[in-house]
SENU-937602 format. One record per atom (N, C-alpha, C, O): x, y, z; residue in three letters. Coordinates in steps of 0.1 Angstrom, whole numbers, plus 5000, padded with zeros to 4 digits. Example, Ala and Ser with C-alpha at 12.3 -4.5 7.8 and 13.67 -1.06 7.14 Angstrom:
2
513249435078ALA
512349555078ALA
513249675078ALA
514249675085ALA
512849785071SER
513749895071SER
512950005079SER
513450115080SER
***
This chain:
325
501485321536UNK
501485211546UNK
501285261560UNK
501785361564UNK
500385181567UNK
500085221581UNK
501285211590UNK
502085121588UNK
501485301599UNK
502685301608UNK
502585171616UNK
501585121620UNK
503785121619UNK
503885001628UNK
503485031642UNK
503885131647UNK
502684941648UNK
502384961662UNK
503184861671UNK
503484751666UNK
503484901683UNK
504084811692UNK
503184691695UNK
501984711696UNK
503784571697UNK
502984461700UNK
502284481714UNK
502884541722UNK
501184421716UNK
500484441728UNK
501284381740UNK
501884271738UNK
501184451751UNK
501984401763UNK
501184311772UNK
501684241780UNK
499784311770UNK
498984231779UNK
498884301792UNK
498584231802UNK
499084431793UNK
498984501806UNK
497984611805UNK
497884681795UNK
497184631816UNK
496384741818UNK
496784811830UNK
497084751840UNK
496684941830UNK
496985021842UNK
495785111846UNK
495085161838UNK
495585111859UNK
494585191865UNK
495185301873UNK
495985281882UNK
494885431869UNK
495385541876UNK
494285591885UNK
493385661881UNK
494485551898UNK
493385571908UNK
492985441913UNK
492385361905UNK
493185421926UNK
492785291932UNK
491685301942UNK
491585221951UNK
490785401939UNK
489585421948UNK
488485321944UNK
488785221939UNK
487285361948UNK
486185261946UNK
486085221931UNK
485885101929UNK
486085311922UNK
485885281908UNK
487085201902UNK
486985101896UNK
488285251905UNK
489485191900UNK
489685041905UNK
489984951897UNK
489485021918UNK
489584891924UNK
488484801919UNK
488784681916UNK
487284851917UNK
486184761913UNK
486384731898UNK
486184611894UNK
486884821890UNK
487084791876UNK
488284691874UNK
488184611866UNK
489284711883UNK
490384611882UNK
489984471886UNK
490384371879UNK
489084461895UNK
488484331899UNK
487684271888UNK
487784151884UNK
486784351882UNK
485984311870UNK
486884271859UNK
486684171852UNK
487984341856UNK
488884311845UNK
489584181848UNK
489784101839UNK
489984151861UNK
490584031864UNK
489683911862UNK
490083811856UNK
488383921865UNK
487483821863UNK
487183791848UNK
486983681844UNK
487283901840UNK
487083881826UNK
488383821819UNK
488283781807UNK
489483831826UNK
490783771821UNK
491183831808UNK
491583761798UNK
491083961807UNK
491484031794UNK
492984061793UNK
493484071783UNK
493584071805UNK
494984111805UNK
495784011814UNK
495283961824UNK
497084001811UNK
497983911819UNK
498483991831UNK
498883931841UNK
498484121830UNK
499084211841UNK
498084331843UNK
497584391834UNK
497884351856UNK
497084471861UNK
497884551871UNK
498284491881UNK
498084671868UNK
498884751877UNK
498084871882UNK
497384931874UNK
498084891895UNK
497385001901UNK
498385111905UNK
499385091912UNK
498085231901UNK
498885351904UNK
497985451912UNK
496885491907UNK
498485501923UNK
497685591931UNK
498585681939UNK
499685631943UNK
498185801942UNK
498985891950UNK
499085841964UNK
500085871971UNK
498085761968UNK
498085691981UNK
498685551979UNK
497985461976UNK
499985541980UNK
500685421977UNK
500185301986UNK
500185191981UNK
499885331998UNK
499485222007UNK
498085172003UNK
497885052004UNK
497185261998UNK
495885211993UNK
496085121981UNK
495485021980UNK
496985171971UNK
497185091959UNK
497784951963UNK
497384851957UNK
498684951972UNK
499284821976UNK
498284731983UNK
498284611980UNK
497384781991UNK
496384701998UNK
495384651988UNK
494984531989UNK
494884731978UNK
493984681969UNK
494584581960UNK
493984481956UNK
495884601956UNK
496584501948UNK
496684371955UNK
496484261949UNK
496984371968UNK
497084251976UNK
495784181977UNK
495684061976UNK
494684251979UNK
493384201980UNK
492984131967UNK
492384021966UNK
493284201956UNK
492984141942UNK
493784021940UNK
493283931933UNK
494984021944UNK
495883901942UNK
495283781950UNK
495383671945UNK
494783801962UNK
494183691969UNK
492983641961UNK
492783521960UNK
492183731955UNK
490983681947UNK
491483611935UNK
490783521930UNK
492583661929UNK
493083601917UNK
493483451918UNK
493583381908UNK
493783411930UNK
494083271932UNK
492983181928UNK
493183061925UNK
491783231928UNK
490583151924UNK
490083191910UNK
488983151906UNK
490883261903UNK
490583301889UNK
491683271880UNK
492583191884UNK
491683321868UNK
492683291858UNK
493983361862UNK
493883481867UNK
495183301860UNK
496383361865UNK
496583501859UNK
496483521847UNK
496983591867UNK
497383731863UNK
498383791873UNK
498283751885UNK
499183871869UNK
500083941878UNK
499384081882UNK
499084151873UNK
499184101894UNK
498484231899UNK
499384291909UNK
499784231919UNK
499784421907UNK
500584481917UNK
500384641917UNK
499784691907UNK
500884701928UNK
500884841928UNK
502184891923UNK
503184851927UNK
501984981912UNK
503185021905UNK
503285171904UNK
502685251911UNK
504085211894UNK
504385351891UNK
503885391877UNK
503385311869UNK
504085521874UNK
503785561861UNK
504685501850UNK
504285481839UNK
505885461854UNK
506785391845UNK
506185261841UNK
506285211830UNK
505585191851UNK
504885061848UNK
503685081839UNK
503485011830UNK
502985191841UNK
501785221833UNK
502185261819UNK
501385241810UNK
503385311817UNK
503785361804UNK
503785251793UNK
503485281782UNK
503985131797UNK
504085021788UNK
502784941787UNK
502684841780UNK
501684991793UNK
500384931792UNK
499784951779UNK
499985051772UNK
498984851774UNK
498184871762UNK
497084981764UNK
496785061755UNK
496484981776UNK
495385071780UNK
495685121794UNK
496085051803UNK
495585251795UNK
495585311808UNK
494185371811UNK
493685441803UNK
493685341823UNK
492385391827UNK
492485491838UNK
492985461849UNK
492085611836UNK
492185721846UNK
490785721854UNK
489785761848UNK
490785681866UNK
489585691875UNK
489785791886UNK
488785831893UNK
490985851887UNK
491285951898UNK
490486071895UNK
490386121883UNK
489986141905UNK
489186261904UNK
488486301916UNK
488586221926UNK
487786411916UNK
487086451928UNK
485786371930UNK
485186331920UNK
485486341942UNK
484286261945UNK
483086351947UNK
483186461952UNK
481886301942UNK
480686381943UNK
479986341957UNK
480286241962UNK
479186441961UNK
478486421974UNK
476986451972UNK
476686561968UNK
476186351976UNK
474686371975UNK
474286411962UNK
474486341952UNK
473586531961UNK
472986581949UNK
473986671941UNK
473486731931UNK
475186671945UNK
476186761937UNK
476286711923UNK
476486591920UNK
476186801914UNK
476186771899UNK
477586731895UNK
478586761902UNK
477686651884UNK
478986611879UNK
479786731874UNK
480986741877UNK
479186831868UNK
479886951863UNK
480487031875UNK
481487101873UNK
479787021886UNK
480387101898UNK
481687051903UNK
482387111910UNK
482086931898UNK
483286871902UNK
484486911893UNK
485686881896UNK
484186991883UNK
485087011872UNK
486487071876UNK
487487011873UNK
486387181884UNK
487687241887UNK
488587151896UNK
489787151895UNK
487887081905UNK
488686991914UNK
489186871907UNK
490386831908UNK
488386811898UNK
488886701890UNK
489886731880UNK
490886661878UNK
489786851874UNK
490686891863UNK
492186891868UNK
493086851861UNK
492386941880UNK
493786951886UNK
494286801887UNK
495486781884UNK
493486711892UNK
493886571894UNK
494186501881UNK
495186441879UNK
493186521871UNK
493286451858UNK
494486501850UNK
495286431844UNK
494686631850UNK
495786691843UNK
497086641849UNK
497986601841UNK
497286631862UNK
498486581868UNK
498686431864UNK
499886401860UNK
497686351864UNK
497786211861UNK
498186191846UNK
499086111843UNK
497586261837UNK
497786251823UNK
499186301820UNK
499886241811UNK
499586411826UNK
500986461824UNK
501986361828UNK
502986341821UNK
501786301839UNK
502786191844UNK
502786081834UNK
503886021832UNK
501686031829UNK
501585931819UNK
502385971807UNK
503185891801UNK
502086091802UNK
502786141790UNK
504286141792UNK
505086101783UNK
504686201803UNK
506186211806UNK
506786071807UNK
507986061804UNK
506085971811UNK
506585831812UNK
506685761799UNK
507285661798UNK
505985831789UNK
506085771775UNK
504885681771UNK
504985601762UNK
503785701778UNK
502585611775UNK
502185641761UNK
502085761756UNK
501885531753UNK
501485551739UNK
500385461735UNK
500185431723UNK
499585411745UNK
498485321742UNK
497185391740UNK
497185511735UNK
496085331745UNK
494785391744UNK
494485441759UNK
494585361768UNK
493985561760UNK
493685621773UNK
492185621775UNK
491485681766UNK
491685561785UNK
490285561789UNK
490085651801UNK
490685631811UNK
489185751800UNK
488885841811UNK
487585811817UNK
486585801810UNK
487585791830UNK
486285761837UNK
486085861848UNK
484985861855UNK
486985961850UNK
486786061860UNK
485686161856UNK
485586201845UNK
484886201866UNK
483786291863UNK
484186441866UNK
485086461874UNK
483686531858UNK
482686521847UNK
483486461835UNK
484386531830UNK
483086351830UNK
483886271821UNK
484086341807UNK
485186331801UNK
483086421803UNK
483286481790UNK
484386591790UNK
485186601782UNK
484286671801UNK
485386781803UNK
486686711806UNK
487686761801UNK
486686611814UNK
487986541817UNK
488586481805UNK
489886471804UNK
487786431796UNK
488286381783UNK
488986491775UNK
489986471769UNK
488386611775UNK
488986721768UNK
490386761775UNK
491286791768UNK
490386761788UNK
491586781795UNK
492686681791UNK
493786711789UNK
492286551791UNK
493186441788UNK
493786461774UNK
494886441771UNK
492886491764UNK
493386511750UNK
494386621750UNK
495386611742UNK
494186731758UNK
495186841758UNK
496586791762UNK
497586841756UNK
496586711772UNK
497886681778UNK
498486541775UNK
499686521779UNK
497786451769UNK
498186321767UNK
499286301757UNK
500086201757UNK
499286391747UNK
500286381736UNK
499886261727UNK
500786211720UNK
498586231727UNK
498086121718UNK
497186171708UNK
496586281709UNK
496986101696UNK
495986141687UNK
494586141694UNK
494386051703UNK
493686231691UNK
492486241698UNK
491686111698UNK
490986081709UNK
491686031688UNK
490885911687UNK
491385801697UNK
490685701699UNK
492585821703UNK
493085731713UNK
492785771727UNK
493285701736UNK
491985871729UNK
491485911742UNK
489985891742UNK
489285961734UNK
489485801751UNK
488085771751UNK
487585791765UNK
488185761775UNK
486385861766UNK
485685871779UNK
484585771780UNK
483985731770UNK
484285731792UNK
483285631794UNK
481885681790UNK
480985601786UNK
481685811790UNK
480585881784UNK
479185831789UNK
478985801801UNK
478285811779UNK
476985761782UNK
476785611780UNK
475585571779UNK
477885541780UNK
477685391779UNK
476885341791UNK
475985261789UNK
477185391803UNK
476485351815UNK
474985401814UNK
474085331818UNK
474785521810UNK
473485581809UNK
472585501799UNK
471385481801UNK
473285461788UNK
472585381778UNK
472185241784UNK
471085191781UNK
473085191792UNK
472685061798UNK
471485081808UNK
470584991808UNK
471485191815UNK
470385221824UNK
469085241816UNK
467985201820UNK
469185301804UNK
467985321795UNK
467485181791UNK
466185161792UNK
468285101787UNK
467884961783UNK
467284891794UNK
466284811792UNK
467884901806UNK
467284831817UNK
465884881821UNK
464984801824UNK
465785011820UNK
464485071823UNK
463385031813UNK
462285001817UNK
463785031801UNK
462784991790UNK
462484841792UNK
461384791789UNK
463584761795UNK
463384621797UNK
462284591808UNK
461484511806UNK
462384671819UNK
461384651830UNK
459984691826UNK
458984631829UNK
459984801818UNK
458684861814UNK
457984771804UNK
456784761803UNK
458784711795UNK
458184631784UNK
458284481786UNK
457784411777UNK
458784441797UNK
458884291800UNK
459684221789UNK
459284121783UNK
460884281786UNK
461784231776UNK
463184211782UNK
463484281791UNK
463984131775UNK
465384131778UNK
466084261774UNK
465784311764UNK
466884321783UNK
467584441779UNK
468484421767UNK
468684511759UNK
468884301764UNK
469684271753UNK
468884271740UNK
469484281729UNK
467584271741UNK
466784281729UNK
466484421725UNK
465784451714UNK
466984521732UNK
466684661730UNK
467884731725UNK
468984721732UNK
467784811715UNK
468884891709UNK
468485031710UNK
467285071708UNK
469385121714UNK
469085261715UNK
470185331723UNK
470985271729UNK
470085471724UNK
471185541730UNK
470785661738UNK
469785721736UNK
471585681749UNK
471585811755UNK
472785881750UNK
473885831749UNK
472686011746UNK
473686081739UNK
473986211746UNK
473286251755UNK
475086281742UNK
475486411748UNK
476286401760UNK
477186311762UNK
476086491770UNK
476786491782UNK
476486371791UNK
475286331791UNK
477486311798UNK
477186221808UNK
476786311821UNK
477686331829UNK
475586351821UNK
475186441832UNK
473786491830UNK
472986431823UNK
473486611835UNK
472186661836UNK
471586701822UNK
470386701821UNK
472386731813UNK
471886761799UNK
471886651789UNK
471686671777UNK
472086531794UNK
472086411785UNK
470786401778UNK
469686441783UNK
470786331767UNK
469586321758UNK
469286171757UNK
469986101750UNK
468086131762UNK
467586001760UNK
466986001746UNK
465886051744UNK
467685941736UNK
467285951722UNK
466285841719UNK
466685741713UNK
465085851723UNK
464085751721UNK
463885721706UNK
463385611703UNK
464085811697UNK
463885791683UNK
464985691678UNK
464685631667UNK
465985661685UNK
466985561681UNK
466685421686UNK
467285321682UNK
465685411695UNK
465385281701UNK
464685191691UNK
463785231684UNK
465285071690UNK
464684961681UNK
464584831689UNK
465384801697UNK
463484761686UNK
463184631692UNK
462784541681UNK
461784551675UNK
463684451678UNK
463484361666UNK
463384441653UNK
462584401644UNK
464084551652UNK
463984631641UNK
462884741640UNK
462884821632UNK
461984721650UNK
460884821650UNK
461184941659UNK
461784921669UNK
460785061654UNK
460885181663UNK
460085151676UNK
459085081676UNK
460485221687UNK
459785201699UNK
458285231698UNK
457485161704UNK
457985341691UNK
456585381690UNK
455685271683UNK
454585261686UNK
456285201674UNK
455585091667UNK
455384971676UNK
454484891674UNK
456384951685UNK
456284831694UNK
455384841705UNK
454684751710UNK
455284971711UNK
454484991723UNK
452984961720UNK
452485011710UNK
452384901730UNK
450884881729UNK
450285021731UNK
450485081742UNK
449485061721UNK
448985191722UNK
447985211734UNK
447685321738UNK
447485101740UNK
446585111751UNK
447285141764UNK
446685181774UNK
448685121764UNK
449385151777UNK
450685221773UNK
451785161774UNK
450685341768UNK
451885411764UNK
452785441776UNK
452385461787UNK
454085441772UNK
455085481782UNK
455185631784UNK
454885701775UNK
455485671796UNK
455785811799UNK
457285831796UNK
458085821805UNK
457585861784UNK
458985871780UNK
459785981787UNK
460885951791UNK
459286101788UNK
459986201796UNK
460386161810UNK
461486181815UNK
459386091817UNK
459686051830UNK
460685941830UNK
461485931840UNK
460685851820UNK
461685741820UNK
463085801817UNK
463985761823UNK
463085901809UNK
464385971806UNK
464986041819UNK
466186031821UNK
464086101826UNK
464486161839UNK
464986061849UNK
465986081856UNK
464285941849UNK
464685841858UNK
466085791855UNK
466885761864UNK
466385771842UNK
467685731838UNK
468785831841UNK
469785801846UNK
468385961839UNK
469386071841UNK
469786081856UNK
470886101859UNK
468786051865UNK
468986071879UNK
469485951886UNK
469585951898UNK
469685841879UNK
470085711885UNK
471385721894UNK
471385671905UNK
472385791889UNK
473585811896UNK
473385881909UNK
473985841919UNK
472585981909UNK
472286061921UNK
471685971932UNK
471985981944UNK
470785891928UNK
470085801937UNK
471085701944UNK
470985671956UNK
471985651936UNK
472985561941UNK
473885621951UNK
474185571961UNK
474385741947UNK
475285821956UNK
474585851969UNK
475185851979UNK
473285891968UNK
472585921980UNK
472485801990UNK
472585822002UNK
472385681984UNK
472185561992UNK
473485511997UNK
473585462009UNK
474585511989UNK
475785441993UNK
477085531993UNK
478085481997UNK
476885651988UNK
477985741989UNK
478885751976UNK
479685841975UNK
478685661967UNK
479485651955UNK
478885551946UNK
477985481950UNK
479285561933UNK
478885451923UNK
480185381919UNK
481285441919UNK
479985251916UNK
481185181913UNK
480985061903UNK
481585051893UNK
479984981905UNK
479784861897UNK
479384891883UNK
479984831873UNK
478484991881UNK
478085021868UNK
479185081859UNK
479385031848UNK
479785181864UNK
480885241857UNK
482085151855UNK
482685151844UNK
482385061865UNK
483484971863UNK
483184871852UNK
484084841844UNK
481884831850UNK
481584741840UNK
481684811826UNK
482084751816UNK
481284941826UNK
481385021813UNK
482885031810UNK
483285011798UNK
483785051819UNK
485185051817UNK
485684921811UNK
486384921801UNK
485284811817UNK
485684681811UNK
485184661797UNK
485984611789UNK
483984701795UNK
483384681781UNK
484184761771UNK
484484711760UNK
484584881774UNK
485384961765UNK
486784901762UNK
487184881751UNK
487384851773UNK
488684791772UNK
488684661764UNK
489584631756UNK
487584591766UNK
487384461758UNK
487284491743UNK
487884421735UNK
486584601740UNK
486384631726UNK
487784671720UNK
487984651708UNK
488584741728UNK
489884781723UNK
490884671722UNK
491484651711UNK
490984591732UNK
492084491733UNK
491684371723UNK
492584311718UNK
490384351720UNK
489984251710UNK
489784301697UNK
489384231687UNK
489984431695UNK
489784501682UNK
488384461676UNK
488284421665UNK
487384481685UNK
486084441681UNK
485384521670UNK
484584471662UNK
485684651670UNK
484984751662UNK
483484741665UNK
482684751656UNK
483284741678UNK
481884741683UNK
481384891683UNK
482184981684UNK
480084911683UNK
479485041683UNK
479085071698UNK
478185001703UNK
479685161704UNK
479485201718UNK
479285351720UNK
479985421713UNK
478385391728UNK
478185541730UNK
479185591741UNK
478985571753UNK
480285641736UNK
481385681745UNK
481785831742UNK
481385881731UNK
482385891751UNK
482886031749UNK
483986031739UNK
485085961741UNK
483886111728UNK
484886121718UNK
484986261713UNK
484086341716UNK
486086291707UNK
486186431701UNK
485286441689UNK
485386361680UNK
484486541689UNK
483486571678UNK
483986691671UNK
483886801676UNK
484486671659UNK
484986791651UNK
483886871646UNK
483886991647UNK
482886811641UNK
481586881637UNK
480486781635UNK
480786661631UNK
479286821636UNK
478086741634UNK
476986791642UNK
477186841653UNK
475786781637UNK
474586831643UNK
474686981646UNK
473987031655UNK
475487061639UNK
475687201642UNK
476687221654UNK
476887331658UNK
477287111659UNK
478287121670UNK
479687121664UNK
479887081653UNK
480687181671UNK
481987181666UNK
482987171678UNK
482787241688UNK
484087091677UNK
485187091686UNK
484787081700UNK
484887171708UNK
484186961703UNK
483686931717UNK
483786781719UNK
483786701710UNK
483886751732UNK
483886611736UNK
482486581742UNK
482186641752UNK
481786481737UNK
480586431743UNK
480286291737UNK
481086241728UNK
479186231741UNK
478986091736UNK
478086091724UNK
476986141723UNK
478586011714UNK
477785971703UNK
478185821700UNK
479185781706UNK
477385741693UNK
477885611690UNK
479185611682UNK
479285691673UNK
480085531687UNK
481385531680UNK
481785381678UNK
481485291685UNK
482485361667UNK
483185231664UNK
484385231672UNK
485385301670UNK
484485131681UNK
485585121691UNK
486385001688UNK
485884891688UNK
487685011685UNK
488584901682UNK
489984931687UNK
490085011697UNK
490984861682UNK
492284871687UNK
492885011686UNK
493685051694UNK
492385091677UNK
492885231675UNK
492085331684UNK
492485451684UNK
491185281692UNK
490385381700UNK
488985401693UNK
488385301689UNK
488585531693UNK
487285561686UNK
487585571671UNK
488085681666UNK
487385471663UNK
487885471650UNK
486885541640UNK
487285581629UNK
485685561645UNK
484685641637UNK
483585681646UNK
483085611654UNK
483185811644UNK
481985861652UNK
480785861642UNK
480885891631UNK
479685811648UNK
478485791640UNK
477485901644UNK
477385941656UNK
476585941635UNK
475686041637UNK
474285991634UNK
473786011622UNK
473585921643UNK
472285871640UNK
471185971637UNK
471286091642UNK
470185931630UNK
469086031627UNK
468286051639UNK
467885951646UNK
468186181643UNK
467386211655UNK
466186291651UNK
466186351640UNK
465186301660UNK
464086391657UNK
464486531661UNK
465586551667UNK
463786631657UNK
464186771658UNK
464386811673UNK
465386881676UNK
463486761682UNK
463686801696UNK
464986741702UNK
465686801709UNK
465286611698UNK
466486551703UNK
467686621698UNK
468686641705UNK
467686651685UNK
468886721679UNK
469086861686UNK
470186901689UNK
467986931689UNK
468087061696UNK
468687041710UNK
469487121715UNK
468186931717UNK
468686901730UNK
470086861730UNK
470886901739UNK
470586791720UNK
471986761719UNK
472786881717UNK
473886891723UNK
472386971708UNK
473087101707UNK
473187181720UNK
474187241723UNK
472087171727UNK
472087241740UNK
473087181750UNK
473687251758UNK
473087051749UNK
474086971758UNK
475487011754UNK
476287041763UNK
475787021741UNK
477087061737UNK
477487201741UNK
478587231745UNK
476487291740UNK
476687431744UNK
476987441759UNK
477787521763UNK
476287361767UNK
476487361781UNK
477987311784UNK
478587371793UNK
478387211778UNK
479787161780UNK
480787261775UNK
481887281781UNK
480587331763UNK
481487431758UNK
481587541768UNK
482687591771UNK
480487591774UNK
480487691784UNK
481287651796UNK
482087731802UNK
480987531801UNK
481687481813UNK
483187471811UNK
483987501819UNK
483587421799UNK
484987411796UNK
485687551795UNK
486787561799UNK
484987641789UNK
485587781788UNK
485687841802UNK
486687901805UNK
484787811811UNK
484887861825UNK
486087791832UNK
486787851839UNK
486187661829UNK
487287591835UNK
488587641830UNK
489587651838UNK
488687671817UNK
489887721812UNK
490287861818UNK
491387891821UNK
489187941820UNK
489388071825UNK
489888061840UNK
490788141844UNK
489387971847UNK
489787951861UNK
491187911862UNK
491987941871UNK
491687831851UNK
492987781851UNK
493987871844UNK
495187851844UNK
493487981839UNK
494388081833UNK
494788051819UNK
495788111814UNK
494087951812UNK
494487921798UNK
493788021789UNK
492788091792UNK
494288031777UNK
493688111766UNK
493088011756UNK
493887951749UNK
491788011755UNK
491187921745UNK
491287781750UNK
491787751760UNK
490687691742UNK
490687551746UNK
491987481744UNK
492387391752UNK
492787521734UNK
494087471733UNK
494087321730UNK
495187251731UNK
492987261726UNK
492887121723UNK
493687091710UNK
493487151700UNK
494486981711UNK
495186941699UNK
494486831692UNK
494986781682UNK
***
């Protein structure tokens, strides 16, 4: 018999009330997924101000209680979203943030665990794949209940780019960006389907797409946004809401998110993005789509890069081995 689960509280907690946390809380309020939204931040004045601003907006939306709270408030949430972390600047890579973000994410997750949080943990802090591994280590939760936002946003960017190039609705395009949410991500064009047709069969042979250039455009989208406005917020906030929606509604939707990969494609014991069935239990199953040889090799290279980065991060922190539970 499956273990009994606590009834849903109708509460979501955001750990971090910066640009991403506040934007995601606003989007969550508009989607009316939760009756209660609590913001937790080391800057209590910021969390209180954002909560007050959101409460003003909520007067014109569906009723919800929104407040700045504590880790004890977050402990009874169905979902806790960690957005706290180091901010990137200009062309600084996501992996270069690892040591700074790791300290912050570890502290946040430990506080959640100490407060008794037992829900689903969503990680949005960059570099998200490594921070998901950090969260798994300290959350005291089964691995499948810790989800990183991963390449859900990158996949959305891929669909938007193909939509513009092919003069199609983005919703008509299926396909994935896999691996690291970062410079080694893999735009898996072999997974793209339009009306059931592979991309190569759909494209007019008289005007072929430059797929490598399109993949690079998708990969570098975040850098372009950061260069222009200093941060990204709307895209990742929407990805956060989509993941939370799949969990709270037990949709069992297939989303490309960061999950624990025990083995597959020659990889082992790593967190990166693959299509996952996402429902009330978190990542309830990891899927392994058929890739072409070059894509599979690129995915293994992405995993190797993350493994090396995590080992370096562990070494810097004085840990022995990954210690992932």
